C-alpha positions as CSV (number, residue, x, y, z in Angstrom):
1,M,73.6,49.9,-34.3
2,A,71.3,48.6,-31.7
3,D,71.9,45.0,-30.5
4,N,68.5,43.6,-31.5
5,K,69.3,40.1,-30.3
6,R,70.3,41.3,-26.8
7,I,67.2,43.5,-26.6
8,A,65.0,40.5,-27.6
9,K,66.8,38.2,-25.1
10,N,66.6,40.7,-22.2
11,T,63.0,41.5,-23.0
12,L,62.1,37.7,-22.7
13,F,63.9,37.5,-19.4
14,L,62.1,40.6,-18.1
15,Y,58.7,39.3,-19.3
16,F,59.2,36.0,-17.6
17,R,60.0,38.0,-14.4
18,M,57.0,40.3,-14.9
19,I,54.5,37.5,-15.5
20,L,55.7,35.6,-12.4
21,I,55.6,38.6,-10.2
22,M,52.3,39.9,-11.5
23,G,50.6,36.6,-11.0
24,V,51.9,36.2,-7.5
25,T,51.3,39.9,-6.6
26,L,47.6,39.8,-7.7
27,Y,47.0,36.7,-5.6
28,T,48.9,37.9,-2.5
29,S,47.3,41.3,-2.7
30,R,43.9,39.7,-2.5
31,V,45.0,37.6,0.5
32,V,46.7,40.5,2.3
33,L,43.7,42.8,1.9
34,D,41.4,40.1,3.2
35,K,43.6,39.2,6.2
36,L,44.6,42.7,7.2
37,G,41.2,44.3,6.5
38,I,40.5,47.6,4.7
39,T,41.5,49.7,7.7
40,D,44.9,48.1,8.3
41,Y,45.6,47.8,4.6
42,G,45.0,51.6,4.3
43,L,47.2,52.3,7.3
44,Y,50.0,50.2,5.9
45,S,49.9,52.2,2.7
46,V,49.8,55.6,4.3
47,V,52.6,54.9,6.9
48,G,54.8,53.4,4.2
49,G,53.9,56.5,2.1
50,V,55.5,58.8,4.7
51,V,58.8,56.9,4.3
52,G,58.2,57.0,0.5
53,M,58.2,60.8,0.6
54,L,62.0,60.5,1.0
55,S,62.7,57.0,-0.4
56,F,61.8,58.3,-3.9
57,L,65.4,59.4,-3.8
58,N,66.3,55.8,-4.2
59,G,64.7,55.5,-7.6
60,T,66.0,58.9,-8.6
61,L,69.6,58.1,-7.8
62,S,69.3,54.7,-9.3
63,I,68.5,56.3,-12.7
64,G,71.5,58.7,-12.4
65,T,73.9,56.0,-11.3
66,S,72.7,53.6,-14.1
67,R,73.0,56.4,-16.6
68,F,76.7,57.1,-15.8
69,L,77.7,53.4,-15.5
70,T,76.0,52.6,-18.9
71,Y,77.6,55.7,-20.5
72,E,81.1,54.6,-19.4
73,L,80.4,51.0,-20.7
74,G,79.3,52.4,-24.0
75,A,82.4,54.6,-24.1
76,G,84.7,51.7,-23.1
77,N,86.3,53.5,-20.2
78,N,86.9,50.7,-17.6
79,D,89.0,52.8,-15.2
80,C,86.3,55.5,-14.9
81,L,83.7,52.7,-14.5
82,Q,85.4,51.5,-11.3
83,R,85.7,55.0,-10.0
84,T,82.1,55.7,-10.8
85,F,80.8,52.7,-9.0
86,S,82.9,53.3,-5.8
87,T,82.0,56.9,-5.7
88,A,78.3,56.1,-6.2
89,F,78.3,53.6,-3.4
90,Y,79.9,55.9,-0.8
91,T,77.5,58.7,-1.9
92,H,74.5,56.4,-1.3
93,L,75.9,55.3,2.0
94,I,76.0,58.9,3.2
95,L,72.6,59.6,1.8
96,S,71.1,56.6,3.7
97,A,72.5,57.9,7.0
98,I,70.9,61.3,6.3
99,I,67.5,59.8,5.5
100,L,67.7,57.6,8.7
101,L,68.2,60.8,10.7
102,V,65.4,62.7,9.0
103,M,62.9,59.9,9.3
104,E,63.7,59.2,13.0
105,T,63.1,62.8,13.8
106,G,60.8,64.6,11.4
107,G,59.1,61.5,10.2
108,M,58.2,60.3,13.7
109,W,56.9,63.7,14.6
110,F,54.7,63.6,11.4
111,L,53.5,60.1,12.3
112,Y,52.4,61.1,15.8
113,N,51.0,64.6,15.0
114,E,49.7,64.8,11.5
115,L,48.5,61.3,10.3
116,V,45.0,60.2,11.2
117,I,45.5,56.9,13.0
118,P,43.1,55.1,15.3
119,P,44.6,55.2,18.9
120,D,44.5,51.4,19.2
121,R,46.6,51.0,16.0
122,L,49.3,53.6,16.8
123,T,51.8,51.2,18.2
124,A,51.4,48.9,15.2
125,C,51.9,51.8,12.9
126,V,55.1,52.8,14.7
127,W,56.5,49.3,14.1
128,V,55.5,49.5,10.5
129,F,57.2,52.8,10.2
130,Q,60.5,51.6,11.7
131,L,60.6,48.5,9.5
132,S,59.9,50.7,6.4
133,I,62.9,52.9,7.4
134,L,65.1,49.8,7.6
135,T,64.2,48.5,4.2
136,T,64.6,52.0,2.7
137,V,68.1,52.4,4.1
138,I,69.1,49.0,2.7
139,A,67.5,49.8,-0.7
140,I,69.4,53.1,-1.0
141,T,72.8,51.4,-0.4
142,Q,71.7,48.7,-2.9
143,V,71.3,51.2,-5.8
144,P,74.8,51.0,-7.3
145,Y,74.5,47.2,-7.5
146,T,71.2,47.1,-9.3
147,A,72.5,49.9,-11.5
148,V,75.6,47.9,-12.6
149,I,73.4,44.9,-13.4
150,M,71.2,47.2,-15.6
151,A,74.3,48.7,-17.3
152,H,75.7,45.3,-18.2
153,E,72.2,44.2,-19.3
154,H,72.2,41.0,-17.3
155,M,68.4,40.9,-17.1
156,N,68.3,37.2,-16.6
157,I,69.3,37.7,-13.0
158,Y,66.1,39.5,-12.3
159,A,64.1,36.5,-13.6
160,Y,66.0,34.2,-11.2
161,V,65.6,36.4,-8.2
162,S,61.9,36.7,-9.1
163,I,61.4,33.0,-8.5
164,F,62.7,33.5,-4.9
165,E,60.5,36.5,-4.5
166,A,57.4,34.7,-5.7
167,V,58.0,31.8,-3.3
168,A,58.7,34.2,-0.5
169,K,55.5,36.2,-1.0
170,L,53.4,33.0,-1.1
171,L,55.1,32.0,2.2
172,V,54.3,35.4,3.7
173,C,50.6,35.0,2.8
174,Y,50.6,31.5,4.4
175,L,52.2,32.8,7.6
176,L,49.9,35.8,7.7
177,A,46.9,33.5,7.5
178,V,48.0,31.3,10.4
179,A,49.5,34.0,12.7
180,D,47.7,34.6,15.9
181,F,49.3,38.0,16.8
182,D,49.2,41.5,15.3
183,K,49.0,40.8,11.5
184,L,50.0,44.4,10.5
185,I,53.3,44.3,12.4
186,F,53.9,40.7,11.3
187,Y,53.3,41.5,7.7
188,A,55.6,44.5,7.7
189,A,58.3,42.4,9.3
190,L,58.0,39.6,6.8
191,V,58.1,42.0,3.9
192,A,61.3,43.6,5.3
193,V,63.0,40.2,5.6
194,V,62.2,39.3,2.0
195,Q,63.6,42.6,0.8
196,L,66.8,42.3,2.8
197,L,67.5,38.8,1.4
198,V,67.0,40.0,-2.2
199,A,69.3,43.0,-1.6
200,F,72.1,40.9,-0.2
201,Y,71.8,38.4,-3.0
202,Y,72.2,41.2,-5.6
203,R,75.4,42.3,-3.9
204,F,76.8,38.8,-3.9
205,Y,76.1,38.4,-7.6
206,C,77.6,41.7,-8.5
207,S,80.8,41.1,-6.6
208,R,81.2,37.7,-8.3
209,H,80.6,38.9,-11.9
210,F,81.5,42.6,-12.2
211,T,85.0,43.7,-11.1
212,E,84.0,47.3,-10.8
213,S,81.5,46.4,-8.1
214,R,84.2,45.2,-5.7
215,L,84.6,48.1,-3.5
216,K,87.8,50.1,-3.3
217,L,88.7,53.2,-1.3
218,L,88.0,55.4,-4.3
219,F,86.1,58.7,-4.2
220,D,86.4,60.9,-7.2
221,K,85.2,64.4,-6.6
222,D,84.7,65.1,-10.3
223,I,82.5,62.1,-10.7
224,L,80.6,63.0,-7.6
225,R,80.1,66.5,-8.9
226,S,78.7,65.1,-12.2
227,L,76.6,62.5,-10.5
228,M,75.1,64.9,-8.0
229,S,74.5,67.5,-10.7
230,F,72.6,65.0,-12.8
231,S,70.9,63.4,-9.9
232,G,70.1,66.8,-8.4
233,W,68.1,67.8,-11.5
234,N,66.7,64.2,-11.6
235,I,65.5,64.5,-8.0
236,M,63.6,67.6,-8.9
237,A,62.0,65.8,-11.9
238,N,61.0,62.9,-9.7
239,V,59.4,65.1,-7.1
240,T,56.3,64.9,-9.4
241,E,56.3,61.1,-9.2
242,M,56.7,61.1,-5.4
243,L,53.9,63.6,-4.9
244,K,51.7,61.6,-7.4
245,L,52.0,58.4,-5.4
246,Q,53.0,58.8,-1.7
247,G,52.0,62.4,-1.4
248,I,48.5,61.7,-2.7
249,I,48.1,58.8,-0.2
250,V,49.1,61.1,2.7
251,L,46.6,63.8,1.5
252,L,43.8,61.2,1.3
253,N,44.6,60.1,4.9
254,M,44.2,63.7,6.0
255,F,40.8,64.2,4.3
256,F,39.1,60.8,3.8
257,A,38.4,57.5,5.4
258,P,40.8,54.5,5.2
259,A,38.6,52.8,2.6
260,I,39.5,55.6,0.1
261,I,43.2,55.2,0.8
262,A,42.8,51.4,0.2
263,A,41.1,52.2,-3.1
264,Q,43.9,54.4,-4.2
265,A,46.6,51.9,-3.1
266,L,44.9,49.1,-4.9
267,A,44.5,51.2,-8.1
268,N,48.2,52.1,-7.9
269,Q,49.0,48.4,-7.5
270,V,46.9,47.4,-10.6
271,S,48.5,50.2,-12.5
272,A,52.0,49.1,-11.5
273,A,51.3,45.5,-12.5
274,M,50.1,46.6,-15.9
275,M,53.0,49.0,-16.4
276,Q,55.4,46.1,-15.9
277,F,54.6,45.0,-19.4
278,V,55.9,48.3,-20.8
279,N,58.6,48.9,-18.3
280,N,60.2,45.5,-19.0
281,F,60.5,46.4,-22.7
282,R,61.8,49.9,-21.8
283,T,64.3,48.4,-19.4
284,A,65.7,46.2,-22.2
285,I,65.7,49.2,-24.6
286,N,67.0,52.1,-22.5
287,P,70.7,50.9,-22.2
288,Q,70.9,50.6,-25.9
289,I,69.6,54.2,-26.4
290,I,72.2,55.5,-24.0
291,K,75.0,53.4,-25.4
292,L,74.3,54.5,-29.0
293,Y,74.4,58.1,-27.9
294,A,77.6,57.6,-25.9
295,A,79.2,55.9,-29.0
296,G,78.3,59.0,-31.1
297,D,75.4,57.4,-33.1
298,K,72.9,60.1,-32.2
299,E,70.7,59.4,-35.1
300,G,70.5,55.7,-34.3
301,S,69.6,56.6,-30.7
302,K,66.9,58.9,-31.9
303,R,65.4,56.3,-34.3
304,L,65.3,53.7,-31.5
305,T,63.6,56.1,-29.1
306,L,60.8,57.1,-31.5
307,S,60.1,53.6,-32.9
308,T,60.0,52.0,-29.4
309,T,57.7,54.8,-28.1
310,V,55.1,53.7,-30.7
311,Y,55.5,50.0,-29.7
312,C,55.2,50.9,-26.0
313,F,52.0,52.9,-26.7
314,D,50.5,50.0,-28.6
315,L,51.4,47.5,-25.9
316,I,49.9,49.5,-23.0
317,L,46.8,50.3,-25.1
318,M,46.3,46.6,-25.8
319,L,46.4,45.9,-22.0
320,G,44.7,49.1,-20.8
321,L,41.7,49.5,-23.1
322,P,40.2,46.0,-22.4
323,A,40.9,46.5,-18.6
324,I,39.1,49.8,-18.5
325,M,36.1,48.2,-20.2
326,V,35.8,45.3,-17.7
327,M,37.4,46.9,-14.6
328,D,34.3,46.3,-12.3
329,W,34.2,42.6,-13.2
330,L,38.0,42.3,-12.8
331,L,38.2,43.8,-9.4
332,N,35.2,41.8,-8.1
333,L,36.9,38.6,-9.5
334,W,40.2,39.5,-7.8
335,L,39.2,40.9,-4.4
336,V,37.0,39.5,-1.6
337,E,35.8,43.0,-0.9
338,V,36.2,45.9,-3.4
339,P,36.7,49.3,-1.7
340,E,34.5,52.2,-2.8
341,Y,36.1,54.2,-5.7
342,A,38.6,51.4,-6.5
343,V,37.1,50.8,-9.9
344,I,36.9,54.4,-11.1
345,F,40.3,55.2,-9.6
346,T,41.9,52.3,-11.5
347,Q,40.3,53.3,-14.8
348,Y,41.5,56.9,-14.5
349,I,45.0,55.8,-13.6
350,I,45.2,53.4,-16.6
351,V,44.2,56.3,-18.9
352,R,47.0,58.4,-17.3
353,N,49.5,55.6,-17.9
354,I,48.5,55.3,-21.6
355,M,48.9,59.1,-21.9
356,G,52.2,59.0,-20.0
357,T,53.9,56.6,-22.4
358,F,55.3,59.6,-24.2
359,S,56.6,61.3,-21.1
360,T,58.4,58.1,-20.0
361,A,59.9,57.4,-23.4
362,F,61.1,60.9,-24.1
363,Y,63.0,61.2,-20.8
364,I,65.6,58.6,-21.9
365,P,67.2,60.7,-24.6
366,M,67.4,63.6,-22.1
367,M,69.3,61.3,-19.8
368,A,71.6,60.1,-22.5
369,A,72.4,63.7,-23.5
370,N,72.6,64.8,-19.8
371,R,70.0,67.6,-20.6
372,I,67.4,67.2,-17.9
373,K,67.5,70.6,-16.3
374,S,64.5,72.1,-18.2
375,N,62.4,69.0,-17.5
376,S,63.2,69.2,-13.8
377,V,62.3,72.8,-13.5
378,A,59.0,72.1,-15.2
379,A,58.5,69.2,-12.7
380,V,58.9,71.5,-9.8
381,Y,56.4,74.0,-11.0
382,L,53.8,71.6,-12.3
383,G,54.2,68.8,-9.8
384,I,54.3,70.9,-6.6
385,G,51.7,73.2,-8.1
386,E,49.3,70.2,-8.6
387,F,50.0,69.0,-5.0
388,V,49.3,72.4,-3.5
389,L,46.2,73.0,-5.6
390,L,44.8,69.6,-4.7
391,Y,45.4,70.3,-1.0
392,I,43.5,73.6,-1.3
393,L,40.6,72.0,-3.2
394,L,40.2,69.2,-0.7
395,K,40.4,71.7,2.1
396,L,37.6,73.6,0.5
397,G,35.5,70.4,0.4
398,F,35.9,69.4,-3.3
399,G,35.3,65.7,-4.0
400,V,37.9,62.9,-4.1
401,M,37.7,62.6,-7.9
402,W,39.7,65.8,-8.2
403,V,42.8,63.7,-7.3
404,Q,42.3,61.9,-10.6
405,Y,41.3,65.0,-12.7
406,L,44.5,66.9,-11.7
407,S,46.6,63.8,-12.2
408,L,45.4,63.4,-15.8
409,L,46.1,67.1,-16.4
410,L,49.7,66.7,-15.2
411,A,50.3,63.6,-17.4
412,F,48.9,65.5,-20.4
413,S,51.2,68.5,-19.8
414,F,54.4,66.4,-19.6
415,S,53.5,64.0,-22.5
416,F,52.3,66.6,-25.0
417,I,53.9,69.9,-24.0
418,V,57.0,69.7,-21.7
419,K,58.9,66.6,-23.0
420,P,58.4,67.2,-26.8
421,Y,59.3,70.9,-26.4
422,I,62.6,70.0,-24.7
423,L,63.4,67.3,-27.3
424,Y,62.8,69.9,-30.0
425,K,64.7,72.8,-28.5
426,E,67.6,71.0,-26.8
427,I,68.3,67.6,-28.3
428,D,67.8,68.2,-32.0
429,Y,64.5,66.3,-32.5
430,T,62.5,67.8,-35.3
431,L,58.9,68.8,-35.1
432,K,58.1,66.5,-38.0
433,E,59.7,63.4,-36.3
434,L,57.7,64.0,-33.1
435,L,54.4,64.6,-35.0
436,I,54.9,61.3,-36.9
437,C,55.4,59.5,-33.6
438,Y,52.2,61.0,-32.1
439,W,50.2,60.4,-35.3
440,A,51.3,56.7,-35.5
441,C,49.9,56.2,-31.9
442,A,46.8,58.3,-32.6
443,K,45.8,56.2,-35.6
444,V,46.0,53.0,-33.5
445,L,44.0,54.6,-30.7
446,L,41.2,56.0,-33.0
447,L,40.7,52.8,-35.0
448,S,40.7,50.7,-31.8
449,L,38.1,52.9,-30.1
450,A,35.9,52.8,-33.2
451,F,35.5,49.1,-32.8
452,S,35.9,48.8,-29.1
453,I,33.2,51.2,-27.9
454,P,30.3,49.4,-29.5
455,A,31.6,46.1,-27.9
456,G,31.7,47.8,-24.5
457,I,28.2,49.1,-24.9
458,Y,26.4,46.1,-26.4
459,L,28.2,43.1,-24.7
460,S,26.9,42.1,-21.3
461,D,28.8,42.6,-18.0
462,D,28.6,38.9,-16.8
463,L,31.4,36.4,-17.0
464,A,30.9,35.4,-20.6
465,G,30.3,39.0,-21.8
466,S,33.4,40.3,-19.9
467,I,35.7,37.7,-21.4
468,L,34.3,38.4,-24.8
469,K,34.9,42.1,-24.3
470,I,38.5,41.4,-23.4
471,I,39.0,39.3,-26.5
472,V,37.2,41.7,-28.9
473,V,38.8,44.9,-27.6
474,G,42.3,43.3,-27.3
475,S,42.0,42.0,-30.8
476,C,41.0,45.4,-32.1
477,V,44.1,47.0,-30.7
478,L,46.3,44.2,-31.9
479,L,45.0,44.4,-35.4
480,S,45.1,48.2,-35.5
481,S,48.7,48.1,-34.3
482,Y,49.7,45.7,-37.0
483,L,47.9,47.6,-39.7
484,F,49.8,50.8,-39.0
485,L,53.3,49.1,-38.5
486,D,55.9,50.4,-41.0
487,K,56.8,48.0,-43.8
488,V,60.2,46.9,-42.4
489,A,58.6,46.1,-39.0
490,K,55.8,44.1,-40.7
491,Q,58.4,42.1,-42.7
492,K,60.4,41.2,-39.7
493,L,57.3,40.2,-37.7
494,L,56.0,38.0,-40.5
495,H,59.5,36.4,-41.0
496,F,59.6,35.7,-37.3
497,V,56.2,34.1,-37.3
498,K,56.9,32.0,-40.4
499,E,60.2,30.8,-39.0
500,K,58.6,29.7,-35.7
501,F,55.7,28.0,-37.7
502,N,58.1,26.1,-40.0
503,K,60.1,24.8,-37.0
504,R,57.0,23.0,-35.9
């Protein structure tokens, strides 16, 4: 059975972390954009995006490493746990050396010859590029340590580290405001220092609390083969994500002005902040799904996957729908200067995130079962195909909105065709179970839209009207979600509320 108390506890820790980071990030982003200016902000995003073209391996390998460590914990195999950690660390160390070599050769060539950079900002961009490489190398070797924290479900440590990150980001903003030399270089250096300090603390914590994270001269070829086989397919799957984020930024640099790049970067940032609400819940749930599968309770793992998919959809809808309605007001409230296209880009990306809830949730049981090959093959064809098609369209003179149109099409394909097909064919999910999950989400969406659209049309766009829209639309989603909850979930929720009320 799923450990509901641990899930609830970890979710609370992760939400505390998310609220703190999101609040600080929204404030610091406003200050950074104002102090750097739209041009330098766009350059920082695109230069970092070049490194991101390879650093996506970091997130990909983290998923693979976390999966194997979590699986061994669920199976109770401590000896294999130690071997898995040591093998994963040395593998990431080798990978970081390869990425360093590639970025210092091919990456530097791309920076000088392909990116559109004003001549007077080239030196600053080279410094940003080098600092981005440094933080990427550290992040890659950090993967096994963050993975072991996730596997043990010590989510409280993320909340504690977030306090340091929040203070550090505020200090960065202050120093950026008073600095009298190149702000772009200075900002990149400060960000690198913060990331290095966080990485070293995670290593210290792991070595003190988890015996398997104390490095030994162990390198198991069989574990490496399994890890690389899984991560190899996972890398292919995450090519889509990499092209969707960093690849798009690079394409925009090749065809449009820096203001468009800044708009896309800001839209991605708003999207990431909003997705933290769902990702924190998923982070608390995912180890339980994998451990249930590893312990042989496949039906329990399946039930937890499908029920939490509905909850995640309701949660992102409750955040996303009001934000879409008042996005113009929100961005003008947040930023000193709102780049052109920032509003419409953000709205489209939020729609994509709502749709992508299913894609994200349905990937976890594939990880648990180690059946990700089909998904990865689809990612190669659809993800690279989208990137190439977008390049051709932009080369032919099509408008920048095609970036968002194709992104929505890709999200639809994975959420409603690729992932459910794989669950049905390869992991014993029935068509009925999947349709029930989709229908549960569709009912909430349709009822919410029925009441929200009139509110969006008839309420004004000023301060009072925008706040009222947020309240009305958010309440519509919340009530719709509760109305369609299953009977057991409603009883648990009502019991929880009554218990808290009686304590007062």
